N, C-alpha and C positions, 0 to 999 in steps of 0.2 A: 609482421600482422599486430600494429597498434588497437588493441579492442576496446569496444566502447564502455567495457566498468572491468575494473580489475580489486579484488580484494587485498586488504594488507593485513598483512602477516609479520609482529614483531617477534622479537625473541623474548619479550614478557608472555606475550598471548601463547605463543609455545612453551615457555616455561609451567605456565597456567595448567594448560591441557596436559602435561607430563604430571603437577601436578596430584591431579586429579585420578589420572591410570597407575599409581602409585599409593593410592588411597584404598580405603572398606569401600568405598562407595563408586561404580560407574552411573549407574540410571538414577534411580529415586534417593538420590542423598542431599547435599546439606546445600549445594550449589545454587538447584535450582531456584530455591525460594531466597538465595541470597538477589539470585539474579532479577525476579524478580520484584523486592523490593530497590532496588536500588535503581533499576528504570522507575517506579514508580515513584520515586524519591526525585529522581531525577526531571520529570515531567511535571509536577505537581498532582497525580491521582493518587487515589487513598487504596486500589486494589490494582497487581498485574496475573494474569493469570499466563503459564507463559505455558508453549508446544509446541510440535516438530513442523507447524509450518503457517504462514499469515495464512493459506486458505483453510487450515484446520481451525486456523481465529475462527474465520467469519465466519465458515459453519456453526460451531460451536454457540457464537455471538448471537446468530441469526434464533438455535435451537432455545435457547436463555432467553429470550423475548417471544418465545409462541410461535414462532413463523412455522406453517405448517402448510397440507392442502387448503385449497381455496382460500390461504393469504395471497400478497401481492406486493412484492419487491421492486421497487425501482433503483437502479444506477447510473450509470452515463456510458455510452459507449466506447469510448476512451479512453479503453481499460485492459490489462487481463481482464482472462477470461472467467478469473474465478472472483472477482468482484458480481460478478452477476449467475458464476453456476451455483454458489453457496446456498442462495434463496431454490434452485430446480433440486439441492441436493435432499432440501425440505420439505418439497413436496410443492413449493411455491408454485406461482405462476413469477414471469420478470419480466420488467419492463426499461425501458431507458428514459431518461432526459438529453436533451442536444447539451452542446457543447458551447461555449461563448468563445468568440472569434478571434477575441484577445490571450484569456487567460488560459485557453484550453480545457479550463474543468468546466463543471455544471455551470449552467449558464440558471443565474436565478431571473431573473426575468419569464425565460421557458421554461422555470420549476414551477411558477408562479403561475402562467395561462393553464399547464398542465392539469397542475391541483384545482382551479375552477371548475374545469374541464370533468376533471375525475368527480368533483364534490356533487356536479349536479345530476349524473351519471350511477352516483352511489358506489362507489370506485374506486375510491381512496385508499394509497398504500397503508400497510402494515407498516414498513421499513421503509428507507432511503438510504443510502448507502454510497453518501457521498467520496467521490476519490481526489486526494489532494495529487494530480497530476506532476509529474516530475517532481516532487519536494515544494509546489509552490499553493500553500493553503488554500483552500476553497474561504469562500467568506459564511463564514461558522454560524454569527452575531445572525445574519441575514435565515441560513439554515435554520436556525434553534428558534428564531420568529414563526416562522411557517410552519415547524412540528406544533409549536405549542398551541397555532392559531387550529391548524387541520387532524392533530390527535395522530400523529404518526408518531414511530420509536425512530433516534438516524446510528446507527455506526462510519465513524470517519475509516473508511480504506486509507490508514496514513501510510501503505507499506514502503511509499516513497521520502515519508513526510517526517522522522525521527531525526532533531533537533531544531525540525523548523519552528518559526516562529509564527502569531498570529496575533497581530494586536498589543503587543508585550508580552503576550501569554506563549506558555511551549506548547505544539501542539502534543494531544494524547492526557489532557486536564482533565476530558470532559466538560469543558464547563457550560459547552450548547451540542451535546451528545449521550447519547446510554453508553457506548462503549466506541473506544480508539481500537484500532488494530495496525499493530508496527510488524515487519520482513525482514529478517534478519538472513537473508538469502546475502552468497559471496558477492553481487554485484551494490546490495543495498548498502548504506552509510557505515552500518556494522555489521558484523556476520557472528553465527554462529555455526554454520557451516550449511544448512538447514535450519531453520526454524520460525518464530514470530510468537508475540502478546498479545494481547486482549487488556484495554486497560478499562477501567471502571470504577467510577464512584459509587456502587449499588452495590453492598457486601449480598444481598441475595442472588444478583445476576452473578457476581466473581463465585458463590459458590456452586452454581448450578453448574456454570463454566466451568470450572474447576472437575466438578464430578464427570461432566461431558468430554472432559479430554481424557478419564479416567474411566472409558468403560460404564459410568451411569455408578458405579461404588461408592460408597460410605461409611467411612469407619467412627464416624463422630456422632459420641453417646447422645449427645442431647437431637443428632437426626434421626435414630435410630428407631424404624418400628416397637421393635422388641421389648421387651422387660427384662431387667437384670440379664442381660445378654450375656454369655459366658467372652473370657479376653480374645479370643480368636476373631467373636462375631462380625461380619463385616455384611452389608446388605445392599444389592443393585436393585437403585429403588428406580431409574431411568436405562431407556435403553443408549449407552456411550459411547464411545469408541476409543481405540488407543493414538492417542496423540500426543503424547507427551515428551516433552522434552527431557536430556540427559542430562546428566551432572557434565559431563564433557563440554556438549555445547553449550552448556551455561557458564560452565568455568572462563570458554573465550569468551563469550559473549559479556562478562563482567569486566575480562581485561581489555577488551575491545572499547566497551563505555567509557574507559579512562580518555580516552583519544575522541571522543565522539566531538568533544567543541572544536579540534583541530580539524581533522577529518571537514568539519562543515565549511572550518573559516578556507579550507582551501580551496573544496571545492567553488565555494562563492570567490578566489581569488581569480580561479581559470576560467569561471565563468563570465567574469569581468573581463581577462584578459580576452577573451572569446568577444565577446561585445565592441570589443575597439579594436580586434583584427580585421571581425567582418563588418563592421559598420558602415562600410561603403561597395560591397559585396550585394548583388541583386537578389538578397533574402529579405526574409520573415524570420524577425530575430524571437526570444523569448522575452516575456516578459515579468519582473516581480511588482507586484501592488504595494506601493509605496508603508501599508500599513501591514505588510509582512513581510517577514525575511527569510527564503525558500533553504530550504536543506540542497538543492540542485543535485538529484540525485542522475537528474537527465540533462542534457542542453542540448535542444533538438529545434533544429532551423527547418523552414521550410520554402519551397520554393513558390515564387508568385506567378499567378497566371499560367499553374503547373498542368498537363496533361499527364496520362499515366505512360506514353513511350518515353515521356523526356525525364520524369520522374526516376523510371527504370536505369535511363542512360546513364543522369548523372551519378547516380547507387553502385548500380555494376561500375562506373569508372573510378570511385571512390573504392570498392572492393579490390580491382584491381589495384591499385595503387596501394595495399597495402596498410589499408584506413577502415578498421572493422566498423563502420556504421554500420544500424538497425534500422528496424519500423516500430517505436512506440505508439501508436497500436493501429492495428489493424480495425476498424469499428467489427466492434464485438454484433452487434446483429446480423453483421454481413456473414459471420460464421456458418456452413453449410450446415451444423447440427442446429443451428438456432432460424432457420429459415421454414422449416415444418412450425414451426409456435407462431409462424404469421407474421414475420421480421421481415424488408425486405429492399433495394437499394431506392431511395428518396426519401428513406421517412426522419433523420436524422439529416440534415443537409449539410451542418454545421460541421460532425465525425467525420462524413463521408470527404467534403471536399480538405479536412486535416489528413486523412490517412492517404491521400492522392498527393499529400506536396510533400510529405514531413521526411526528416532523415535526421537521426540519434546520431550526434556525434560523439567521440571517444571523449570520457570526464572521468578522470577517477582521482584518487590523493597524489598517488606515484605518478603521475604522470610529469612529465618534464616538461618546460616552456621549449625545447627542440621539439618531442614528441609534438607539442600542441602545433608548431611552427610545420610541421609537417603537416599534419592533417589541413592544416588551412592551404598551406601551396598546392595541395593535393585537392580540394575544393576550388579552389583556383581554378584550376585547369580543366575539374570537372564540367566546370561551368563552361568556359573558354569551347566546349567541343560540341 
């Protein structure tokens, strides 16, 4: 079976992890801040806060921005459920903005229209979470302008997009947002095993997120409420969580970061080769905005004029042929847990049409051209059934 994604682990990665295992620190040692500083320096952000998953990063980002009961958070239905669940963890309500028919990212016209309606009803979002689906950046300048106009905060869910660029700047620099979140899951661009990081240019937000990842506790003298505290003294100043990244994971991440550019280049090469090989197939292929460079975490194709039976037939034929295809994503608002919140089929038509026709093909740096040819041959066979 050729999987849709796979980590790429080198001898250098293994040596970096072994070095930590032989050191004095396995958890909260020097590697985590080194990894945070390295990622921040690479993307052009002032602060990085490493955590145990991108889901945790989304959660503490919402909390640090003051999201709570009575607040509203908007995201896209074409994403993993964590992009919406992070608002619900805070007791807030969630809603969605439909996707663009071509980029499969959040639609700017749909967002503009929804904001006009929300302002008229006095129901604007506190936070917007656009998702850089598959590594293709959203139109962040447009989103940033709308954030300033309507007064909401922005968390970029860049779980797919470390190494991507938007208008010649790197995703993660927070130029048009308050926080950017990366994922380091094994199938993502680089991995720490599990893990994530929240980037920000706001020192106070960084401090709050760092406290929230570690039980809400601080030892910083300038932050303590007590006067003349003892050397052992610490304070829990907010209800936090144990969301910390450990040194073993950070060491792997640091080693992987050295190959980030190579990983992204290889993914783009494979995506362009897919484009050429599939050019004459009856498929809708992914597009990349001319102002962007995708990190191509995923390569998704769509079946035109597709019905559910045909979608399943092609998907199952590929799986039967040893091709580990997947679906990214089933629209979040159609999940059973979201139905009691008032969501129903027909509410976000573009995302629903996408979910009924999309298939994620295998793509990862170690994939060979022979592997890719096998995927294309199997797809050709499946489409002829």
